[in-house]
C-alpha positions as CSV (number, residue, x, y, z in Angstrom):
1,M,123.0,83.3,89.1
2,T,119.8,85.1,90.3
3,S,118.3,84.8,93.6
4,Y,114.9,84.7,92.3
5,R,112.7,82.0,90.3
6,I,110.0,82.8,87.5
7,T,106.9,81.5,89.4
8,G,103.9,82.6,86.6
9,P,104.1,83.9,83.1
10,L,105.5,87.3,82.6
11,P,103.8,90.3,81.8
12,A,103.3,91.2,78.1
13,S,102.1,95.0,78.7
14,A,102.8,98.2,78.1
15,D,104.4,100.3,79.8
16,P,103.9,99.0,83.0
17,V,104.4,101.0,86.3
18,L,106.6,99.2,88.8
19,V,105.4,99.9,92.4
20,V,107.4,99.1,95.6
21,G,105.7,99.0,99.2
22,L,107.7,96.8,101.9
23,D,107.4,96.0,105.5
24,G,110.7,97.6,107.2
25,W,111.9,100.8,108.1
26,V,109.4,103.2,106.2
27,N,106.0,101.9,106.7
28,A,104.6,103.8,110.0
29,G,101.2,102.9,110.1
30,Q,101.6,100.1,107.9
31,A,101.0,102.5,105.0
32,A,103.1,101.0,102.7
33,T,102.7,97.4,103.2
34,A,98.8,98.1,103.0
35,A,98.4,100.5,99.8
36,A,101.0,97.9,98.0
37,A,98.6,95.1,99.3
38,F,95.7,96.8,98.0
39,L,97.5,97.5,94.5
40,A,98.4,94.0,94.1
41,G,94.8,92.7,94.9
42,E,94.5,89.2,93.7
43,G,97.5,89.7,90.9
44,P,99.2,86.3,90.3
45,A,102.9,86.2,91.6
46,V,105.1,86.1,88.5
47,V,108.7,86.2,90.6
48,E,109.5,85.0,94.2
49,W,113.2,85.6,95.9
50,D,114.6,83.1,97.9
51,A,114.1,83.7,101.3
52,D,117.6,82.2,102.4
53,D,119.3,84.5,100.5
54,L,117.6,87.7,101.9
55,F,116.6,87.1,105.4
56,D,118.3,86.9,108.7
57,Y,115.9,84.8,110.4
58,R,116.7,86.1,113.9
59,A,115.5,89.6,112.7
60,S,112.8,88.5,110.3
61,R,111.6,85.6,112.1
62,P,109.3,82.6,110.3
63,T,105.7,82.2,112.0
64,L,104.2,78.9,112.8
65,S,100.8,78.3,112.3
66,F,98.8,75.8,114.9
67,E,95.4,74.0,114.9
68,Q,94.0,72.7,117.8
69,G,97.3,72.6,119.4
70,V,98.7,70.4,116.0
71,F,101.5,72.3,114.0
72,V,100.1,72.9,110.2
73,A,102.4,75.4,108.5
74,V,105.7,77.6,108.8
75,E,105.2,81.0,107.2
76,Y,108.7,82.5,106.1
77,P,109.4,86.1,105.1
78,Q,109.0,86.3,101.4
79,L,109.8,89.1,98.5
80,V,107.3,88.5,95.8
81,L,106.6,90.5,92.4
82,R,102.6,90.5,91.4
83,R,101.1,91.8,88.3
84,N,97.8,93.5,88.3
85,R,95.8,95.8,86.5
86,V,94.4,99.0,87.9
87,G,91.8,101.1,85.6
88,D,94.2,101.1,82.5
89,R,97.5,100.6,84.2
90,D,99.3,97.3,84.3
91,L,101.6,97.4,87.4
92,L,104.3,95.4,88.8
93,V,103.8,95.2,92.5
94,L,107.1,94.2,95.0
95,T,105.5,93.3,98.0
96,G,106.9,91.4,101.2
97,T,109.4,92.0,104.1
98,E,112.1,94.2,103.3
99,P,115.5,92.5,103.4
100,N,118.5,92.1,105.8
101,W,121.1,90.9,103.3
102,N,122.1,91.3,99.8
103,W,120.5,94.8,99.2
104,R,122.8,95.1,96.0
105,R,122.0,92.3,94.1
106,L,118.3,92.7,95.0
107,A,118.5,96.0,93.6
108,S,120.2,95.1,90.7
109,E,117.8,91.8,90.1
110,V,114.8,94.7,90.8
111,A,116.1,96.9,87.7
112,D,116.7,94.3,85.2
113,L,113.4,92.4,86.0
114,A,111.8,96.0,85.7
115,G,113.9,97.0,82.3
116,T,112.8,93.1,80.7
117,L,109.4,94.2,81.5
118,G,109.4,97.3,80.3
119,A,108.7,99.5,83.3
120,A,108.0,102.7,82.3
121,E,108.0,104.1,85.9
122,Y,108.7,103.5,89.4
123,V,107.0,104.4,92.4
124,S,108.1,103.8,96.1
125,L,105.3,103.6,98.9
126,G,106.2,104.8,102.3
127,G,104.9,106.1,105.7
128,I,107.1,107.9,107.9
129,P,105.5,109.4,111.3
């Protein structure tokens, strides 16, 4: 059983690059998340992970949204794989919050998905002060 769900058509592209940029330890100045967001662009989400399996909500708190004093939404930390095309390269961009739990399972699932989707390269984004 996996901790993710397929949310859109999986890309049938040639040699996509898997790019990972997460909010967490190696994200000084939000360099990783800003670059990942730029590369993901408006690309559709193709895979989403179950937040309850990955996050300690005491460390990665959900945020509440209010409009004129009325609660309207709750946003949980998330981990999403998006597809996009930049120039002549297909990209699979993993964005979101660095998980608190189940790193080994997540790494295995990302590696399996990368293989299934034919990822030819892997790029990890980060920023260290």
